[in-house]
LUMLO-956540 format. One record per residue (C-alpha): residue number from 1; chain; x, y, z. Coordinates in Angstrom, 2 decimals, m for minus. Layout:
BEGIN
  num  cadena     east    north       up
  NUM       A        X        Y        Z
...
//
This chain:
BEGIN
  num  cadena     east    north       up
    1       A    15.35    m5.53     2.51
    2       A    12.35    m4.70     4.70
    3       A    13.46    m1.06     4.93
    4       A    13.66    m0.86     1.13
    5       A    10.11    m2.19     0.80
    6       A     8.78     0.23     3.42
    7       A    10.53     3.13     1.70
    8       A     9.08     2.16    m1.66
    9       A     5.55     1.94    m0.25
   10       A     5.90     5.24     1.60
   11       A     7.06     7.01    m1.58
   12       A     4.05     5.66    m3.51
   13       A     1.56     6.93    m0.93
   14       A     3.30    10.29    m0.40
   15       A     3.21    10.85    m4.16
   16       A    m0.59    10.92    m3.93
   17       A    m1.03    12.79    m0.62
   18       A    m1.33    16.24    m2.10
   19       A    m3.25    15.01    m5.15
   20       A    m1.52    14.48    m8.47
   21       A    m2.21    17.00   m11.20
   22       A    m3.89    15.60   m14.31
   23       A    m3.11    16.73   m17.86
   24       A    m6.13    19.07   m17.73
   25       A    m4.76    20.72   m14.59
   26       A    m7.41    19.18   m12.34
   27       A    m6.38    17.60    m9.09
   28       A    m6.48    13.81    m8.93
   29       A    m7.19    11.62    m5.92
   30       A    m5.35    12.51    m2.73
   31       A    m3.36    10.07    m0.64
   32       A    m6.04     9.84     2.04
   33       A    m8.67     9.16    m0.63
   34       A    m6.52     6.38    m2.11
   35       A    m5.93     4.94     1.36
   36       A    m9.63     4.97     2.31
   37       A   m10.66     3.49    m1.02
   38       A    m7.99     0.77    m0.78
   39       A    m9.35    m0.26     2.63
   40       A   m12.89    m0.39     1.27
   41       A   m11.72    m2.54    m1.62
   42       A    m9.82    m4.80     0.77
   43       A   m13.04    m5.35     2.74
   44       A   m14.98    m6.02    m0.46
   45       A   m12.48    m8.71    m1.46
   46       A   m12.27   m10.21     2.05
   47       A   m14.85   m12.87     1.25
   48       A   m13.16   m13.63    m2.11
   49       A   m16.10   m12.13    m3.99
   50       A   m16.40    m8.47    m5.01
   51       A   m20.10    m8.31    m5.71
   52       A   m21.81    m5.65    m7.86
   53       A   m23.75    m4.44    m4.80
   54       A   m20.48    m3.94    m2.89
   55       A   m19.02    m2.05    m5.84
   56       A   m22.12     0.15    m6.04
   57       A   m21.88     0.88    m2.30
   58       A   m18.21     1.88    m2.59
   59       A   m18.83     4.07    m5.65
   60       A   m21.76     5.79    m3.95
   61       A   m19.72     6.42    m0.78
   62       A   m16.79     7.81    m2.77
   63       A   m18.99    10.19    m4.73
   64       A   m20.87    11.31    m1.62
   65       A   m18.03    11.68     0.88
   66       A   m15.30    12.94    m1.44
   67       A   m17.58    14.91    m3.80
   68       A   m16.05    13.27    m6.89
   69       A   m17.18    13.32   m10.48
   70       A   m17.48    10.03   m12.36
   71       A   m14.06    10.21   m14.05
   72       A   m12.19    11.05   m10.83
   73       A   m14.05     8.29    m9.00
   74       A   m13.00     5.75   m11.65
   75       A    m9.39     7.00   m11.43
   76       A    m9.50     6.69    m7.66
   77       A   m10.85     3.14    m7.82
   78       A    m8.21     2.13   m10.34
   79       A    m5.37     3.71    m8.37
   80       A    m6.60     2.29    m5.05
   81       A    m6.94    m1.17    m6.58
   82       A    m3.36    m1.02    m7.84
   83       A    m2.10     0.18    m4.45
   84       A    m4.15    m2.49    m2.66
   85       A    m2.72    m5.29    m4.79
   86       A     0.85    m4.05    m4.35
   87       A     0.62    m3.42    m0.61
   88       A     2.31    m5.68     1.88
   89       A    m0.04    m4.80     4.75
   90       A    m2.82    m2.43     5.82
   91       A    m0.61    m0.20     7.93
   92       A     0.41     2.09     5.07
   93       A    m3.23     2.95     4.43
   94       A    m4.36     3.24     8.05
   95       A    m1.33     5.39     8.90
   96       A    m2.22     7.89     6.16
   97       A    m5.80     8.03     7.43
   98       A    m4.90     8.41    11.11
   99       A    m2.54    11.25    10.25
  100       A    m5.21    13.19     8.35
  101       A    m8.62    12.19     9.74
  102       A   m10.16    13.28    12.99
  103       A   m12.39    10.98    15.05
  104       A   m15.56    12.03    13.23
  105       A   m14.06    11.29     9.83
  106       A   m12.82     7.91    11.06
  107       A   m16.33     7.14    12.33
  108       A   m17.80     7.93     8.91
  109       A   m15.17     5.68     7.30
  110       A   m16.01     2.89     9.78
  111       A   m19.70     3.24     8.89
  112       A   m18.88     2.98     5.18
  113       A   m16.65    m0.06     5.90
  114       A   m19.54    m1.79     7.67
  115       A   m21.79    m0.81     4.76
  116       A   m19.49    m2.62     2.33
  117       A   m19.51    m5.74     4.48
  118       A   m23.29    m5.71     4.97
  119       A   m24.13    m4.68     1.38
  120       A   m24.34    m8.22     0.03
  121       A   m26.40    m9.44     3.00
  122       A   m23.84   m12.05     4.01
  123       A   m21.18   m11.24     6.59
  124       A   m18.35   m13.75     6.75
  125       A   m15.98   m14.28     9.65
  126       A   m13.02   m12.94     7.63
  127       A   m14.89    m9.68     6.94
  128       A   m15.78    m9.24    10.61
  129       A   m12.17    m9.91    11.63
  130       A   m10.77    m7.52     9.02
  131       A   m13.05    m4.59     9.90
  132       A   m12.12    m4.98    13.57
  133       A    m8.42    m5.15    12.71
  134       A    m8.67    m2.03    10.55
  135       A   m10.61    m0.18    13.25
  136       A    m7.87    m1.04    15.74
  137       A    m5.19     0.25    13.34
  138       A    m7.27     3.43    12.88
  139       A    m7.41     3.91    16.65
  140       A   m11.17     3.39    16.91
  141       A   m12.41     1.93    20.18
  142       A   m14.75    m1.09    19.97
  143       A   m17.67     1.07    21.16
  144       A   m17.16     3.43    18.20
  145       A   m17.01     0.46    15.83
  146       A   m20.25    m0.93    17.28
  147       A   m21.89     2.47    16.84
  148       A   m20.72     2.60    13.21
  149       A   m22.13    m0.90    12.59
  150       A   m25.53     0.08    13.99
  151       A   m25.55     3.18    11.78
  152       A   m24.67     1.11     8.68
  153       A   m27.13    m1.72     9.37
  154       A   m30.32    m1.69     7.33
  155       A   m33.44    m0.91     9.38
  156       A   m35.24    m4.02    10.54
//
């Protein structure tokens, strides 16, 4: 049973890895984009409240880092939300990212993850735990995660 679930999840992510073609012939979100966005959404929901400021931070990061237009960004958010809700764990997303991102790209993602957590001005224990867990699954050392947090923190 577990193998069947893993196979199903792997097929869903692989389907997006090269970017699905839309009806207009434009490329849709790639698997790594879906995976990164799903992790950001997971962090936003970690405190049981997806605030407008967290949503704005995620949308801004997606547009900036993936160079997406508004329609593609909305598609990515919708697809990532569906994948996030249907996932059984975070490994499927972190595995896709570790296979395709180098250390610098993972550091940027970690900075954006901290930005989501800090966006609403209230960091909860569950958020702190989850970002550390995700960083571990991404293969980021604690020193890199601390550096990403400093970079994402608002100036005091």
